C-alpha positions in Angstrom: -0.1 -2.6 -1.4 2.6 -1.2 0.7 3.5 -4.5 2.2 3.7 -5.9 -1.4 6.3 -3.3 -2.2 8.3 -4.1 0.9 8.1 -7.8 0.0 9.0 -7.2 -3.6 12.1 -5.2 -2.7 13.2 -7.8 -0.2 12.8 -10.6 -2.7 14.6 -8.6 -5.4 17.5 -7.9 -3.0 17.6 -11.5 -1.8 17.6 -13.1 -5.3 19.8 -10.5 -7.0 17.0 -10.0 -9.6 17.4 -6.6 -11.3 15.0 -3.9 -10.2 13.2 -2.5 -13.2 13.7 1.2 -12.8 15.8 3.7 -14.8 18.7 4.7 -12.7 20.4 4.0 -9.4 18.8 7.0 -7.7 15.4 5.7 -8.5 16.3 2.3 -7.0 17.5 4.0 -3.8 14.4 6.1 -3.6 12.2 3.0 -4.1 14.0 1.1 -1.4 13.9 4.0 1.0 10.1 4.6 0.4 9.4 0.9 0.9 11.3 0.7 4.1 9.7 3.9 5.3 6.2 2.5 4.6 7.1 -0.7 6.4 8.2 1.2 9.5 5.0 3.3 9.5 2.8 0.2 9.1 4.7 -1.5 11.9 4.4 1.5 14.2 0.6 1.7 13.5 0.4 -2.1 14.3 2.4 -1.8 17.5 0.2 1.1 18.7 -2.9 -1.0 17.9 -4.2 1.5 15.4 -4.4 -1.4 12.9 -4.4 -5.2 13.5 -2.4 -6.1 10.4 -0.9 -4.4 7.4 -3.8 -5.2 5.1 -6.4 -3.6 7.4 -5.5 -0.1 6.3 -5.8 -1.1 2.6 -9.0 -2.9 3.1 -10.6 -0.1 5.1 -9.6 2.5 2.5 -10.9 0.3 -0.4 -14.2 -0.3 1.5 -14.7 3.5 2.0 -13.9 4.3 -1.6 -16.3 1.7 -2.9 -19.0 2.8 -0.5 -18.6 6.4 -1.6 -18.7 5.5 -5.2 -21.9 3.4 -4.8 -23.6 6.1 -2.8 -22.7 8.8 -5.4 -23.9 6.7 -8.3 -26.9 5.2 -6.6 -28.5 8.7 -6.3 -27.9 9.6 -9.9 -29.0 6.3 -11.5 -31.9 5.2 -9.3 -34.2 8.1 -8.4 -36.0 7.6 -5.2 
């Protein structure tokens, strides 16, 4: 997700395609946040906290899905 934002901003800047936000401050904020996310992900990767950018997203997704299943399993399937 974050890497998609970074890639999107890079492509938009490279192609000159207009960024679809309301004003120039929003554009600057979006670019700043994307770069900040990129730096954080790279720092985590360099410190071997994650092996790649997608690992963080995948792990979060897996935990959320697991918690959802566990919550709903106990309410829909009585033991």
